[in-house]
Every structure is written in C-alpha cells, then in structure tokens.
C-alpha positions in Angstrom: -182.1 74.4 -147.4 -180.9 75.2 -143.9 -179.0 78.5 -143.3 -181.1 80.4 -145.9 -183.5 83.4 -145.6 -186.4 84.1 -147.8 -186.6 87.1 -150.4 -190.2 86.4 -151.5 -192.4 84.4 -153.9 -192.5 84.2 -157.7 -195.4 82.1 -159.2 -196.0 80.7 -155.7 -192.5 79.6 -155.4 -190.5 80.7 -152.2 -187.2 82.4 -153.2 -184.4 82.1 -150.7 -180.6 82.9 -150.4 -178.2 80.7 -148.5 -175.5 82.2 -146.4 -172.9 80.8 -148.9 -174.3 83.0 -151.6 -173.1 86.1 -149.7 -169.4 84.7 -149.7 -169.8 83.9 -153.5 -171.0 87.4 -154.2 -168.1 88.9 -152.6 -165.7 86.5 -154.1 -167.1 87.0 -157.6 -167.2 90.9 -157.2 -163.6 90.9 -156.1 -162.3 88.7 -159.1 -164.2 90.8 -161.7 -163.1 94.1 -160.0 -159.5 93.3 -159.3 -158.6 90.9 -162.2 -161.1 90.4 -165.1 -162.1 94.0 -165.9 -158.7 95.5 -165.2 -157.1 92.9 -167.7 -159.8 93.6 -170.4 -160.5 97.2 -170.0 -157.7 99.8 -168.9 -158.1 103.5 -167.8 -161.1 102.9 -165.5 -161.2 104.3 -162.0 -160.9 101.9 -159.2 -164.6 102.6 -158.3 -165.8 101.8 -161.7 -164.1 98.5 -161.7 -165.7 97.6 -158.3 -169.2 98.8 -159.4 -168.8 96.9 -162.7 -167.8 93.7 -160.8 -170.7 93.9 -158.3 -173.1 94.6 -161.3 -171.8 91.4 -163.0 -172.2 89.4 -159.8 -175.8 90.5 -159.4 -176.8 89.7 -162.8 -175.1 86.3 -162.6 -177.3 85.4 -159.7 -180.2 86.9 -161.3 -179.4 84.6 -164.3 -179.2 81.7 -162.0 -182.5 82.6 -160.5 -184.2 82.6 -164.1 -182.4 79.5 -165.1 -183.9 77.7 -161.9 -187.3 79.3 -162.3 -187.4 77.9 -165.9 -186.9 74.4 -164.4 -189.6 75.0 -161.8 -192.3 76.4 -164.0 -191.8 73.5 -166.3 -192.2 71.2 -163.4 -195.4 72.9 -162.2 -197.0 72.8 -165.7 -196.2 69.0 -165.5 -198.1 68.8 -162.1 -195.1 68.6 -159.8 -195.1 70.8 -156.8 -192.1 73.2 -156.3 -191.7 74.5 -152.7 -188.7 76.9 -153.2 -185.7 78.0 -155.1 -182.5 78.6 -153.0 -179.3 80.5 -154.4 -176.1 79.3 -152.8 -172.5 79.3 -153.6 -172.7 76.9 -156.6 -175.6 78.5 -158.2 -179.2 77.4 -157.4 -181.5 74.4 -156.5 -185.1 74.1 -157.2 -186.7 71.9 -154.5 -189.1 69.8 -156.5 -191.1 67.6 -154.3 -191.3 64.7 -156.5 -189.5 63.0 -159.5 -191.0 63.3 -162.9 -193.3 60.4 -163.8 -192.0 60.1 -167.2 -188.7 60.3 -168.9 -190.1 62.9 -171.4 -191.1 65.2 -168.5 -187.6 65.2 -167.1 -186.2 65.7 -170.5 -188.1 68.7 -171.2 -187.8 69.9 -167.6 -183.9 69.6 -167.4 -183.4 71.1 -170.8 -185.2 74.3 -169.9 -182.5 75.5 -167.7 -179.7 75.5 -170.3 -182.0 77.0 -172.9 -182.9 79.9 -170.6 -179.2 80.6 -170.2 -178.7 80.8 -174.0 -181.8 83.0 -174.4 -180.3 85.4 -171.7 -176.9 85.4 -173.5 -178.8 86.4 -176.5 -180.7 89.3 -174.7 -177.7 90.6 -173.1 -175.6 90.7 -176.2 -178.4 92.3 -178.1 -178.9 95.1 -175.5 -175.0 95.6 -175.5 -175.0 95.9 -179.2 -177.6 98.5 -179.3 -176.1 100.6 -176.5 -172.8 100.2 -178.2 -174.3 101.6 -181.4 -176.0 104.4 -179.7 -173.1 105.7 -177.7 -170.5 104.8 -180.4 -168.3 103.4 -177.7 -167.8 100.4 -175.3 -168.0 101.9 -171.8 -168.6 100.1 -168.5 -172.3 99.3 -169.1 -171.6 97.6 -172.5 -168.6 95.7 -170.8 -170.8 94.4 -168.1 -173.7 93.2 -170.4 -171.1 91.6 -172.7 -169.5 89.9 -169.8 -172.9 88.5 -168.3 -173.8 87.5 -171.9 -170.5 85.3 -172.2 -171.1 84.0 -168.6 -174.7 82.7 -169.5 -173.2 80.9 -172.5 -170.6 79.2 -170.2 -173.4 78.5 -167.8 -175.3 76.7 -170.5 -172.3 74.8 -171.7 -171.3 73.6 -168.4 -174.8 72.4 -167.4 -175.2 70.4 -170.6 -172.2 68.1 -169.6 -173.8 64.8 -169.1 -172.8 64.5 -165.4 -175.7 64.0 -163.1 -177.1 66.0 -161.2 -176.2 68.7 -164.0 -179.0 69.5 -166.3 -177.2 67.7 -168.8 -176.8 64.7 -166.5 -180.8 64.8 -166.1 -181.3 64.9 -170.0 -178.8 61.8 -170.1 -180.8 60.1 -167.4 -184.0 60.9 -169.2 -182.6 59.3 -172.5 -181.5 56.2 -170.6 -184.8 56.0 -168.8 -186.8 56.3 -171.9 -184.5 53.5 -173.5 -184.6 51.0 -170.6 -188.1 52.1 -168.9 -186.1 51.9 -165.9 -185.5 54.9 -163.6 -183.2 52.8 -161.3 -180.9 51.8 -164.2 -180.9 55.4 -165.5 -180.1 56.9 -162.1 -177.3 54.4 -161.5 -175.7 55.2 -165.0 -176.2 58.8 -164.7 -175.0 59.0 -161.1 -171.8 57.1 -161.8 -171.1 59.4 -164.7 -171.5 62.2 -162.4 -169.2 60.6 -160.1 -166.4 60.1 -162.5 -166.9 63.7 -163.8 -166.8 65.1 -160.1 -163.5 63.0 -159.4 -161.9 64.3 -162.8 -162.8 67.8 -161.7 -161.2 67.2 -158.2 -157.9 65.7 -160.0 -157.8 68.5 -162.3 -158.1 71.0 -159.3 -155.2 69.2 -157.7 -153.1 69.4 -160.9 -153.8 73.2 -160.9 -152.7 73.6 -157.3 -149.5 71.8 -158.3 -148.9 74.2 -161.1 -149.1 71.4 -163.8 -150.0 72.9 -167.3 -152.7 71.4 -169.4 -152.8 72.4 -173.2 -150.3 75.2 -172.7 -152.2 76.7 -169.8 -150.3 77.1 -166.6 -152.1 75.8 -163.5 -153.5 78.3 -160.9 -153.9 77.8 -157.4 -157.1 79.7 -156.9 -158.7 77.9 -159.8 -157.5 74.4 -158.5 -159.4 75.1 -155.2 -162.5 76.0 -157.0 -162.3 73.0 -159.3 -161.9 70.7 -156.3 -165.1 72.4 -154.6 -167.1 71.9 -157.6 -165.9 68.2 -158.2 -166.7 67.5 -154.5 -170.2 69.0 -154.9 -170.7 66.8 -158.0 -169.6 63.7 -156.5 -171.6 64.1 -153.3 -174.8 65.2 -155.2 -174.4 62.1 -157.5 -173.9 59.7 -154.4 -176.9 61.3 -152.7 -179.0 60.7 -155.7 -178.0 56.9 -156.0 -178.6 56.5 -152.3 -182.1 58.2 -152.5 -183.1 56.0 -155.5 -182.0 52.9 -153.7 -183.9 54.0 -150.5 -187.1 54.7 -152.5 -186.9 51.2 -154.0 -186.6 49.8 -150.6 -189.6 51.7 -149.4 -191.8 51.3 -152.4 -195.3 50.2 -151.3 -194.6 50.8 -147.5 -197.1 53.0 -145.8 -196.5 55.0 -142.6 -198.7 53.0 -140.6 -196.2 50.0 -141.4 -193.5 51.7 -139.6 -194.7 54.2 -137.1 -194.8 54.1 -133.4 -198.6 53.3 -132.8 -198.5 54.1 -129.0 -196.5 57.2 -128.7 -196.3 58.3 -125.2 -198.3 61.6 -124.6 -197.1 64.2 -122.1 -199.5 66.7 -120.2 -198.9 70.3 -121.2 -198.5 70.9 -117.3 -195.8 68.6 -116.7 -192.6 70.2 -115.7 -189.4 70.1 -118.3 -187.3 68.5 -115.7 -189.8 65.7 -115.3 -190.0 65.0 -119.0 -186.3 65.3 -119.5 -185.2 62.8 -116.8 -188.4 60.5 -117.0 -188.6 60.1 -120.7 -185.6 61.7 -122.7 -182.8 60.3 -120.4 -184.3 57.2 -119.0 -186.1 56.0 -122.2 -184.0 57.5 -124.6 -186.9 59.3 -126.4 -186.1 62.4 -128.5 -189.6 63.8 -128.9 -193.0 63.6 -127.3 -196.6 64.6 -128.4 -198.0 67.1 -125.8 -201.9 66.1 -125.5 -204.9 67.2 -123.5 -208.5 65.8 -123.6 -209.1 67.9 -126.6 -206.3 66.1 -128.6 -202.9 67.0 -129.9 -201.6 70.6 -128.4 -198.0 70.3 -129.9 -194.9 68.4 -129.7 -191.6 68.8 -127.5 -188.2 67.8 -128.7 -184.7 67.9 -127.2 -184.2 70.9 -129.4 -187.0 72.7 -127.6 -185.5 71.9 -124.3 -182.0 72.9 -125.1 -183.3 76.4 -125.7 -184.2 76.7 -122.2 -181.6 77.3 -119.2 -181.2 74.2 -117.2 -181.9 76.1 -113.9 -185.4 76.8 -115.2 -186.3 73.2 -116.0 -187.9 72.4 -112.8 -190.4 75.4 -112.6 -191.2 75.6 -116.4 -194.2 73.6 -117.8 -193.8 71.9 -121.1 -196.5 73.9 -122.8 -194.2 76.9 -122.6 -191.4 75.4 -124.7 -193.3 73.0 -127.0 -193.9 73.6 -130.7 -197.4 74.3 -130.9 -200.1 73.1 -133.4 -200.7 73.5 -136.1 -197.9 71.0 -136.9 -196.6 69.2 -140.0 -198.2 65.9 -140.1 -198.9 62.9 -142.3 -201.6 60.3 -142.7 -201.2 56.6 -141.5 -202.0 55.6 -145.1 -199.6 57.8 -146.8 -196.6 56.4 -148.9 -193.4 56.3 -146.6 -191.4 57.9 -149.3 -193.6 61.0 -149.1 -193.4 61.0 -145.4 -189.6 60.9 -145.4 -189.5 63.9 -147.8 -191.7 65.9 -145.5 -189.4 65.1 -142.7 -186.4 66.2 -144.8 -188.0 69.4 -146.4 -189.1 70.6 -142.8 -185.9 69.8 -141.1 -187.7 67.5 -138.8 -186.5 64.1 -136.9 -190.2 63.1 -136.3 -193.7 64.0 -137.4 -197.2 63.1 -136.0 -199.4 60.8 -137.7 -203.1 61.9 -137.7 -206.2 60.2 -138.8 -209.5 61.8 -138.8 -208.0 64.7 -136.8 -206.7 62.6 -134.0 -203.1 61.5 -133.2 -202.7 57.8 -134.0 -198.9 57.5 -134.0 -195.5 59.2 -134.3 -193.1 58.6 -137.2 -189.3 59.4 -136.8 -186.3 58.8 -138.9 -185.1 56.3 -136.4 -188.3 54.2 -136.9 -187.4 54.2 -140.7 -183.7 53.2 -140.1 -184.9 50.4 -137.6 -187.4 49.3 -140.2 -184.8 48.8 -143.0 -182.2 47.2 -140.5 -184.7 44.6 -139.4 -185.7 43.8 -143.1 -182.0 43.5 -143.9 -181.4 41.3 -141.1 -184.2 39.0 -141.8 -183.3 39.0 -145.6 -186.8 40.4 -146.7 -186.3 41.6 -150.3 -189.9 42.0 -151.4 -191.9 45.1 -150.4 -195.3 44.6 -148.8 -198.2 44.8 -151.3 -200.4 47.9 -151.0 -204.2 47.5 -150.2 
C-alpha cells in the first residue's frame, strides 16, 4: 500500500504502517481519554486518562496485527505467498498474492481472523481478572485490559458480518463457492451483499448526522461520519473485488507474450534526458523506455524519473544518471497475464520488462492490457485463447 513505512518482518512477512494509522491512533486515543474512560471511571488524573487511552489504542492495533497475522500464517500453510501486512485507519490488510484455490482453504483462512480476536479477548479478560484478584481493586491497568477485551469481541462480531470483503463475507463466499463450484458466482453474490451492507452503513451514518434516533439511541454527528467512512470503504472494496474477478475471467488463459510490446524502443545510457523527453515521451507518447547497451538491459527510464530532475539540467544530463537501475522487477513472456498485472499493482508500476533467458524480449504496460481488452470488446471476442 502506498504511503506506508516498514516496521520489520514477522515469519517472512513485511509489516508496515500506513500514514492514516497515525491519524487513527490520535483519534482513538482522544476518544478513550476524553470520553470513554472519564465516563466509566471517575477520579483519575488527566494524565492517567491519556495514558490509558494511548495504551488501549496501541493494544487495539496490536490486536489487529495479530488478527491479520493469523490470516496470513494460515495462507502460508496453504501454499499462498503473503508479501506484507499494512495497518491503516480501518484496521489492517494482508497482501496475499493469490486467491485460495479451494473454497475450504478460504473458509479456514477467513475464519482464522475472528477466531484470533475471540482468543485475544479471552486472554486479556483472564489477565485483567487475575490482576484484579491480586490487587483487590480495578485500577487503570485492569480497566485498559477489560476495554481491549471488549474491543476484541466487537472486532470479532463486526468481522463475521457476511459482507464481503469482511471475514464473514469471505466465509459466506467460501460457502457459496463450495455449493456452486463457481468462484465467479460466489464473488458476485458476496460482493453485492457487501455493497448493500456498505450502503446501509452510509445511510445509517447520514441518519446519525441528522440526529435521527434508532431503538431509543440518539444520533451522533461524529459516529455518523465514522459510519459513512466505513460504509464507503466496504462498498469500494466490494466493487473492487467484483471488478477484479471480472478482469481475471477476461484474462484467463492469456499470456504476457500475447499482449506485450514485442519491439520496445531501447535508449542508450549516454543519451541526454532532453533528447528522450522530446523525441520519445512527447512526440511518440511513450511513458517509459528500457535503457540498454551491448551487454543487455541496464535499467528503465520513466516520466517519474524525468520529473525528479530540474528542467534546466535535461540537456546536460545523461539518461543513466536518472534511470531506475537493474535488477528490476520483471516477468517472463510465458507468464500468466493475471500474475503479471498483480506484479505491476503490488510494486506500483505502470510497466514492467519482459525477459527470456536473461534477455529483454518486450515491455508490458497497463496501457497494453487496456488496449487488448478494448480491442477484444470491439471485435466481440468472448472466448479466451487456449494455452499451449
């Protein structure tokens, strides 16, 4: 996920924090310190409220990390590669590089998250109970442990709602997948349920902003904003899942060599930036060029590389000074196109070199894939090519 920074690795999985997590940490700390704890516990000092609020926020995101780790570790045991886990404002996301091959695998993998939250709730509760017994009173430490125990229960309950892409939605998809033997059907059904639930959350949020009461509970402006954001996130994620499933169907059986640019223009490392900008990027509409010498591929130069260099230096700067150097992310010409697209997305790239036996044989860009899909649609081609 762009805008995130790395914390380290656990079981070979990179752990990162998105910048929105910082906002969420401050927000939750403020809520617990200024509202939740003062309402439940009186007589604490102001600093105690803030320390308790910060402690709950840290434990909350630690719980989310453990929740996501359980998903990821189960996925690894099932042979799926997990590149990273990123914590952000709405929780966490595990970047699993492939969909489960069986409904049973998705069922187990999705269920591991809520199960871990319930286990954590029990652990925090037992620790709080033991401390309360020892000290014979409910101080701030016990209060924090009780709070995070309840929060983990709420996380488990929220995640088992059958709205894709929540864990419950993935369990729901696995059940439909197992019953219909069609991942496409399961994704469409679960995705549309996720859409409905997301829009329901948005409407509920609007009602809260308008101070409309539900079941005797008065609407709250802040809660309304939060419900709207969660609803928007759910609808967007469900839409994305449905689009991705449709794209995978259209590209099933298509290989990189069927779509790539087989004769990409190579530029000399000694060519000036100005020559490449005017001769290739502006006049020919290219956005990236391989940089090659007699020994082979040296790197790649893109519009982004050029933009980092002041324009008054273009004429006297050779391409080799600004290019992204080898080793580069690359794909093989016989690779599945869906896999190549995932490589582009996961690395935030617009194009990727295509290699065969260590030599550059083409360049694959997102624009190439879009043109391929548009041409097939215009020609009315529905059947994918057979793999050989």
